[in-house]
C-alpha positions as CSV (number, residue, x, y, z in Angstrom):
1,M,0.0,0.0,0.0
2,R,1.3,3.4,-0.9
3,H,1.5,6.1,1.8
4,D,-1.1,8.3,-0.1
5,E,-3.7,5.5,-0.2
6,T,-6.6,5.5,2.3
7,P,-7.4,2.1,3.6
8,T,-11.0,0.8,2.8
9,L,-12.7,-0.7,5.8
10,S,-15.5,-3.3,5.5
11,P,-18.5,-2.7,7.6
12,P,-18.7,-4.8,10.7
13,P,-20.9,-7.9,10.4
14,A,-24.4,-7.8,11.7
15,P,-25.1,-9.3,15.1
16,G,-25.3,-13.1,14.8
17,T,-23.6,-13.2,11.4
18,P,-20.5,-15.4,11.1
19,A,-17.3,-13.5,10.5
20,P,-15.9,-13.8,6.9
21,G,-14.2,-17.2,6.3
22,T,-16.2,-18.8,9.1
23,P,-18.3,-21.8,8.0
24,A,-22.0,-21.5,8.4
25,P,-23.6,-23.4,11.3
26,G,-23.9,-27.1,10.3
27,T,-21.4,-26.8,7.5
28,P,-18.3,-29.0,7.8
29,A,-15.0,-27.2,8.1
30,P,-12.7,-27.4,5.0
31,G,-10.9,-30.7,4.9
32,T,-13.6,-32.4,7.1
33,P,-15.2,-35.5,5.4
34,A,-18.8,-35.2,4.5
35,P,-21.2,-37.2,6.8
36,G,-21.1,-40.9,6.0
37,T,-17.7,-40.6,4.2
38,P,-14.8,-42.4,5.8
39,A,-12.0,-40.2,7.0
40,P,-8.7,-40.3,5.0
41,G,-6.7,-43.3,6.0
42,T,-9.7,-45.2,7.3
43,P,-9.7,-48.7,5.7
44,V,-12.8,-49.4,3.6
45,P,-14.4,-52.7,4.7
46,G,-14.1,-55.4,2.1
47,P,-16.5,-58.2,1.3
48,S,-17.3,-60.6,4.1
49,P,-15.5,-63.9,4.3
50,W,-18.7,-65.7,3.4
51,V,-19.1,-63.7,0.2
52,L,-15.5,-64.5,-0.8
53,R,-16.1,-68.2,-0.1
54,I,-19.2,-68.2,-2.3
55,V,-17.3,-66.4,-5.1
56,T,-14.4,-68.9,-4.8
57,L,-16.9,-71.8,-5.0
58,G,-18.4,-70.2,-8.0
59,L,-15.0,-69.8,-9.7
60,V,-14.1,-73.4,-9.0
61,L,-17.4,-74.9,-10.3
62,A,-17.4,-72.6,-13.3
63,A,-13.8,-73.6,-14.1
64,L,-14.7,-77.3,-13.9
65,N,-17.2,-76.7,-16.7
66,L,-14.9,-74.8,-19.1
67,R,-13.6,-77.9,-21.0
68,P,-15.8,-81.0,-20.6
69,A,-17.8,-79.9,-23.7
70,I,-14.6,-80.5,-25.6
71,T,-12.7,-83.3,-23.9
72,S,-15.8,-85.5,-23.5
73,L,-16.0,-85.5,-27.3
74,G,-12.5,-86.7,-28.0
75,P,-12.8,-90.3,-26.7
76,L,-16.1,-90.7,-28.5
77,L,-15.2,-88.9,-31.7
78,E,-15.1,-92.1,-33.8
79,E,-18.6,-93.1,-32.5
80,V,-19.9,-89.5,-33.1
81,R,-18.5,-89.5,-36.6
82,D,-20.1,-92.9,-37.4
83,G,-23.4,-91.8,-35.8
84,L,-23.6,-88.5,-37.7
85,H,-21.8,-89.8,-40.9
86,M,-19.0,-87.3,-40.7
87,S,-15.9,-87.4,-42.8
88,G,-12.5,-86.7,-41.4
89,S,-12.6,-83.1,-42.8
90,V,-15.9,-82.4,-41.1
91,A,-14.6,-83.8,-37.9
92,G,-11.7,-81.4,-38.3
93,V,-14.3,-78.6,-38.6
94,L,-15.9,-79.9,-35.4
95,T,-12.6,-79.6,-33.5
96,S,-12.2,-76.1,-34.8
97,V,-15.6,-74.9,-33.6
98,P,-14.4,-74.3,-30.0
99,P,-11.7,-71.7,-30.8
100,L,-14.0,-70.1,-33.4
101,C,-16.7,-69.6,-30.8
102,F,-14.2,-68.5,-28.2
103,A,-13.0,-65.8,-30.6
104,V,-16.4,-64.5,-31.7
105,F,-18.2,-64.6,-28.3
106,G,-15.1,-63.6,-26.3
107,F,-15.1,-60.2,-27.9
108,M,-18.7,-59.7,-26.6
109,A,-17.7,-60.4,-22.9
110,P,-16.5,-56.9,-21.9
111,R,-19.6,-55.2,-23.3
112,L,-21.9,-57.8,-21.6
113,A,-20.1,-57.4,-18.3
114,R,-20.4,-53.6,-18.4
115,R,-24.2,-53.9,-19.0
116,F,-25.1,-56.8,-16.7
117,G,-22.2,-57.3,-14.4
118,P,-19.5,-60.0,-14.8
119,S,-21.1,-62.3,-12.3
120,A,-24.4,-62.3,-14.0
121,V,-22.8,-63.0,-17.4
122,V,-20.9,-66.0,-15.9
123,C,-24.1,-67.3,-14.4
124,A,-25.8,-67.0,-17.9
125,G,-22.7,-68.7,-19.4
126,M,-23.2,-71.7,-17.1
127,V,-26.9,-71.9,-18.1
128,A,-25.8,-71.9,-21.8
129,I,-23.3,-74.7,-21.2
130,A,-25.9,-76.9,-19.5
131,A,-28.4,-76.3,-22.2
132,G,-26.0,-76.9,-25.1
133,L,-24.6,-80.1,-23.6
134,L,-28.0,-81.5,-22.9
135,L,-29.3,-80.7,-26.4
136,R,-26.4,-81.5,-28.8
137,P,-26.6,-85.3,-28.8
138,F,-30.4,-85.4,-29.4
139,V,-31.1,-82.5,-31.9
140,G,-30.2,-84.8,-34.8
141,G,-27.8,-84.3,-37.7
142,T,-24.4,-82.7,-37.9
143,A,-25.8,-79.1,-38.2
144,G,-27.8,-79.5,-35.1
145,F,-24.9,-81.0,-33.2
146,L,-22.7,-78.1,-34.2
147,A,-25.4,-75.5,-33.3
148,A,-25.9,-76.9,-29.8
149,S,-22.2,-77.2,-29.3
150,A,-21.9,-73.5,-30.3
151,L,-24.4,-72.6,-27.6
152,A,-22.3,-74.4,-24.9
153,L,-19.1,-72.9,-26.3
154,M,-20.7,-69.4,-26.2
155,G,-21.1,-69.8,-22.4
156,I,-17.5,-71.1,-22.1
157,A,-16.2,-68.2,-24.2
158,V,-17.6,-65.4,-22.0
159,S,-16.6,-67.2,-18.9
160,N,-13.1,-67.6,-20.2
161,V,-12.6,-63.9,-20.6
162,L,-14.3,-62.8,-17.4
163,M,-12.6,-65.2,-15.0
164,P,-9.4,-63.0,-14.7
165,V,-11.7,-60.0,-14.3
166,I,-13.6,-61.5,-11.4
167,V,-10.3,-62.6,-9.8
168,K,-8.9,-59.1,-10.1
169,R,-12.0,-57.6,-8.6
170,W,-12.6,-59.8,-5.6
171,F,-9.1,-61.0,-4.9
172,P,-6.8,-58.1,-6.0
173,D,-4.1,-59.1,-3.5
174,R,-4.2,-62.8,-4.3
175,V,-4.3,-62.8,-8.1
176,G,-1.6,-65.6,-8.5
177,T,-3.1,-67.9,-5.9
178,V,-6.7,-67.6,-7.0
179,T,-5.7,-67.8,-10.7
180,G,-3.9,-71.0,-9.8
181,L,-6.9,-72.4,-8.0
182,Y,-9.3,-72.0,-10.8
183,S,-6.7,-73.1,-13.4
184,M,-6.3,-76.2,-11.3
185,A,-10.1,-76.7,-11.3
186,L,-10.2,-76.2,-15.1
187,A,-7.5,-78.8,-15.6
188,L,-9.4,-81.2,-13.3
189,G,-12.7,-80.8,-15.2
190,T,-10.8,-81.3,-18.4
191,A,-9.2,-84.6,-17.1
192,L,-12.4,-85.9,-15.6
193,A,-14.4,-85.5,-18.8
194,A,-11.6,-87.3,-20.8
195,A,-11.3,-90.2,-18.3
196,L,-14.9,-90.8,-17.3
197,T,-16.8,-90.2,-20.6
198,V,-16.3,-93.8,-21.9
199,P,-16.9,-95.6,-18.6
200,L,-20.0,-93.5,-18.0
201,T,-21.2,-94.2,-21.5
202,D,-20.7,-98.0,-20.9
203,A,-22.5,-97.8,-17.6
204,M,-25.5,-96.1,-19.0
205,G,-26.1,-98.4,-21.9
206,G,-23.3,-97.7,-24.3
207,S,-25.0,-94.8,-26.3
208,W,-22.6,-92.0,-27.1
209,K,-25.5,-89.6,-26.9
210,T,-26.1,-90.3,-23.2
211,G,-22.3,-90.3,-22.5
212,L,-22.1,-86.8,-23.9
213,A,-25.3,-85.4,-22.3
214,V,-24.4,-86.4,-18.8
215,W,-22.0,-83.5,-18.5
216,A,-24.9,-81.1,-18.5
217,A,-25.6,-82.0,-14.9
218,L,-22.2,-80.6,-13.8
219,A,-22.9,-77.3,-15.5
220,A,-26.4,-77.0,-13.9
221,V,-24.8,-77.3,-10.5
222,A,-22.3,-74.5,-11.4
223,V,-25.2,-72.1,-11.9
224,L,-26.2,-72.1,-8.2
225,P,-23.3,-70.1,-6.6
226,W,-23.7,-67.2,-9.0
227,L,-27.5,-66.7,-8.4
228,P,-26.9,-64.4,-5.3
229,F,-24.8,-62.1,-7.6
230,L,-27.3,-61.7,-10.5
231,K,-28.1,-58.1,-9.4
232,D,-24.5,-57.2,-8.7
233,R,-23.5,-54.6,-11.3
234,G,-20.0,-54.2,-10.0
235,D,-17.6,-52.4,-12.3
236,A,-16.2,-54.9,-14.7
237,S,-13.0,-52.8,-14.8
238,G,-12.2,-53.5,-11.2
239,R,-11.8,-49.8,-10.2
240,A,-13.3,-48.5,-7.0
241,A,-16.7,-46.9,-7.0
242,G,-16.4,-43.1,-7.6
243,A,-12.9,-43.4,-9.0
244,P,-12.3,-41.5,-12.3
245,A,-12.5,-43.6,-15.4
246,P,-9.0,-44.6,-16.7
247,R,-7.9,-43.3,-20.1
248,A,-8.9,-45.5,-23.0
249,L,-6.2,-48.0,-24.0
250,R,-5.4,-48.5,-27.6
251,I,-4.6,-52.1,-27.1
252,T,-3.6,-52.9,-30.7
253,R,-0.6,-50.5,-30.4
254,S,0.9,-52.6,-27.6
255,R,3.6,-55.1,-28.6
256,T,3.0,-57.0,-25.4
257,S,-0.7,-57.4,-26.2
258,W,0.1,-58.9,-29.6
259,A,2.8,-61.2,-28.2
260,L,0.3,-62.4,-25.6
261,A,-2.4,-62.9,-28.2
262,C,0.0,-64.9,-30.4
263,F,1.2,-67.0,-27.5
264,F,-2.3,-67.6,-26.3
265,G,-3.5,-68.6,-29.8
266,L,-0.6,-71.0,-30.5
267,Q,-1.0,-72.7,-27.1
268,A,-4.7,-73.0,-27.7
269,T,-4.0,-74.5,-31.1
270,A,-1.8,-77.2,-29.5
271,A,-4.4,-77.8,-26.7
272,Y,-7.4,-78.2,-29.0
273,I,-5.5,-80.5,-31.4
274,T,-4.5,-82.6,-28.4
275,M,-8.0,-82.7,-26.9
276,G,-9.6,-83.4,-30.2
277,W,-7.1,-85.8,-31.9
278,M,-4.8,-87.4,-29.3
279,P,-7.2,-90.2,-28.4
280,Q,-7.5,-91.0,-32.1
281,I,-3.7,-91.1,-32.5
282,F,-3.5,-93.7,-29.7
283,R,-6.5,-95.7,-31.1
284,D,-4.8,-95.8,-34.5
285,A,-1.8,-97.2,-32.8
286,G,-3.8,-100.2,-31.5
287,I,-4.8,-98.8,-28.0
288,S,-8.4,-99.3,-26.9
289,A,-10.9,-96.4,-26.7
290,G,-11.1,-96.6,-22.9
291,T,-7.3,-96.5,-22.5
292,A,-7.0,-93.7,-25.1
293,G,-9.5,-91.7,-23.0
294,V,-7.4,-92.4,-19.9
295,L,-4.2,-91.3,-21.6
296,L,-5.9,-88.0,-22.6
297,A,-7.1,-87.7,-19.0
298,V,-3.4,-88.1,-17.8
299,T,-2.4,-85.3,-20.2
300,M,-5.1,-83.1,-18.8
301,A,-4.5,-84.1,-15.2
302,M,-1.0,-82.8,-15.4
303,G,-2.5,-79.4,-15.3
304,V,-4.1,-80.0,-11.9
305,P,-1.0,-79.6,-9.8
306,L,1.0,-77.5,-12.3
307,A,-1.8,-75.1,-13.0
308,F,-1.6,-74.2,-9.3
309,V,2.2,-74.1,-9.1
310,I,3.0,-72.3,-12.4
311,P,1.1,-69.0,-11.7
312,R,2.7,-68.8,-8.2
313,V,6.2,-69.3,-9.6
314,A,5.5,-66.9,-12.6
315,T,4.4,-64.0,-10.3
316,R,7.7,-64.4,-8.4
317,L,9.9,-64.1,-11.5
318,R,10.7,-60.9,-13.2
319,T,10.3,-62.5,-16.6
320,Q,8.5,-65.7,-17.5
321,G,10.6,-66.7,-20.5
322,P,12.4,-69.6,-18.7
323,I,9.0,-71.2,-18.0
324,V,8.0,-70.9,-21.6
325,L,11.2,-72.7,-22.7
326,V,10.7,-75.6,-20.3
327,L,7.1,-76.1,-21.5
328,S,8.0,-75.9,-25.2
329,G,10.8,-78.4,-24.7
330,C,8.4,-81.0,-23.1
331,G,6.0,-80.5,-26.1
332,L,8.7,-81.1,-28.7
333,V,9.8,-84.4,-27.0
334,G,6.2,-85.5,-26.6
335,Y,5.4,-85.0,-30.3
336,A,8.6,-86.8,-31.4
337,G,7.6,-89.7,-29.1
338,L,4.1,-89.9,-30.6
339,Y,5.7,-90.2,-34.1
340,L,8.4,-92.7,-33.2
341,A,6.6,-95.0,-30.6
342,P,3.0,-93.9,-30.0
343,A,2.0,-97.1,-28.2
344,G,5.3,-98.1,-26.7
345,G,5.8,-94.9,-24.8
346,A,2.2,-93.7,-24.6
347,W,2.2,-92.9,-20.9
348,L,5.4,-90.9,-21.1
349,W,4.2,-88.9,-24.1
350,A,0.9,-88.2,-22.4
351,L,2.8,-86.8,-19.3
352,L,5.1,-84.6,-21.4
353,L,2.3,-83.2,-23.5
354,G,0.4,-82.5,-20.2
355,I,3.3,-80.4,-19.0
356,A,3.4,-78.6,-22.3
357,N,-0.3,-77.8,-22.1
358,C,0.3,-75.8,-18.9
359,A,1.1,-72.9,-21.2
360,F,-2.6,-72.0,-20.6
361,P,-2.4,-71.1,-16.9
362,L,0.9,-69.3,-17.7
363,A,-0.8,-67.2,-20.3
364,L,-3.7,-66.3,-17.9
365,T,-1.2,-65.3,-15.3
366,M,0.8,-63.1,-17.7
367,I,-2.5,-61.4,-18.7
368,G,-2.9,-60.3,-15.0
369,M,0.7,-59.2,-14.7
370,R,1.0,-57.1,-17.9
371,S,-1.4,-54.4,-16.8
372,R,-1.5,-52.0,-13.9
373,S,-5.3,-51.7,-13.6
374,G,-8.4,-53.7,-13.6
375,A,-9.5,-51.9,-16.7
376,G,-6.3,-52.9,-18.5
377,V,-6.9,-56.6,-17.5
378,V,-10.4,-56.5,-19.0
379,R,-9.1,-55.1,-22.3
380,L,-6.1,-57.3,-22.4
381,S,-8.0,-60.5,-21.4
382,A,-10.6,-59.9,-24.1
383,F,-8.0,-59.0,-26.8
384,A,-5.5,-61.7,-26.1
385,Q,-8.0,-64.5,-25.7
386,S,-10.4,-63.6,-28.5
387,T,-7.6,-62.8,-31.0
388,G,-5.7,-65.8,-29.8
389,Y,-8.6,-68.2,-30.3
390,L,-9.2,-66.6,-33.7
391,L,-5.6,-67.5,-34.7
392,S,-6.0,-71.0,-33.4
393,I,-9.0,-71.9,-35.6
394,P,-7.1,-73.3,-38.7
395,G,-4.9,-75.7,-36.6
396,P,-7.3,-78.5,-35.7
397,L,-9.0,-78.2,-39.1
398,L,-5.6,-78.5,-40.9
399,V,-4.7,-81.6,-38.8
400,G,-8.0,-83.3,-39.8
401,V,-7.3,-82.6,-43.5
402,L,-3.7,-83.8,-43.3
403,Y,-4.7,-86.9,-41.5
404,Q,-7.4,-87.8,-44.0
405,H,-5.3,-87.1,-47.1
406,S,-2.0,-88.5,-45.9
407,G,-3.5,-91.6,-44.2
408,G,-1.2,-91.3,-41.1
409,W,0.0,-89.0,-38.3
410,G,3.5,-88.0,-39.6
411,L,2.5,-84.7,-41.3
412,P,0.0,-83.7,-38.6
413,L,2.6,-84.3,-35.9
414,A,5.3,-82.4,-37.9
415,L,2.9,-79.4,-38.1
416,M,2.2,-79.5,-34.3
417,A,6.0,-79.6,-33.6
418,A,6.7,-76.7,-36.0
419,L,4.0,-74.5,-34.4
420,L,5.9,-74.7,-31.1
421,V,8.7,-72.5,-32.5
422,P,6.6,-69.3,-32.9
423,Q,4.8,-70.2,-29.7
424,T,8.1,-70.1,-27.8
425,V,9.2,-66.8,-29.4
426,A,5.8,-65.2,-28.6
427,G,5.9,-66.5,-25.1
428,V,9.4,-65.2,-24.4
429,L,8.3,-61.7,-25.7
430,A,5.1,-61.7,-23.7
431,G,7.0,-62.7,-20.6
432,K,9.1,-59.6,-20.5
433,D,8.6,-57.2,-17.6
434,R,6.5,-54.6,-19.3
435,K,3.0,-53.0,-18.9
436,I,0.6,-52.4,-21.7
437,E,-0.1,-48.9,-20.4
438,D,3.4,-47.9,-21.3
439,E,2.9,-49.0,-24.9
440,C,-0.6,-47.9,-25.7
């Protein structure tokens, strides 16, 4: 203030009027939380232990149903082909239907989850699996069989994508452990369907139709734990309520996203060729249908312990490339064994290919590790799985064509071994310690 300025005085406040800067009566002071809002630093109560137990049960039961639609078919593929008058090429198309459905319907999962909530979508997925498995043996004809199979596979597809999302939302501090748990349940369901389909078929009269339809009961049971969550519209991105929306990720600009998609697609190619055709390889080598189903079950059962161990080990490593190399090495030896001595070393080849198939839980774990946020996991899971399954579609079909036209398994097995090379490269790249948010 200059010396020649006259200070301007404000009039005194009227009696009973708060002084300037003083909050009005009943108004919280600046920095004071609004009524009902937890003070800064106060922990927000999480879901109750019983809710988490129900979610865990739902995850396990859902995971048990994500593969029986496929592995129950392998041991009975010859009977289904005869019953529906399928050629080898059409059977190859049949083994390509799962990845096709997973690709098409997997892209729908994030949008459905945003509208209805991820839990409600998984519940609907279990209903679709039960209905499809119950209908497909009895609708009549190849077209009806494929349509009912597609219904079941649609339910599997959306559940495939949303499993990592639900884990990230309900168990953000135990992603590796819970991913391992449901991956183990997925492997167990895969193995049980492969091992028990033929014995159950024989026990219920020998009809392949009954043997396939019985797995609908397991899917019906899996609906129950998700019913309490039908009205849960929890944010599918996994962010807290009231938090600002994260910036949109341009997922296709990320090298890590593409590496994960390629790795996922190539491991899916190997898995669906194995589930669809390995029993036939053993049967052509002179092994009975029941034993061929048990051998497939052994391959799938290797995923039960390893699907729990591998995610836990992967989360402790800075890069996951070494795990990729070990799994690919087991696959190469297994394919070589199937070519050189399919019957003589059948049990060993089944074990080695079972280890190689554990690239699936590794891929799921890396999806959770390559993003900083729940929103990133949603986008990455949908992109990597749907694009990956799209890439895997030609593999089983090509194996069926090569088998029919060559009359043996030499060329199909050479193709399966050759595909392990790009799978290994993509897996090593996907396993690098990077986040997609830094690349989009």
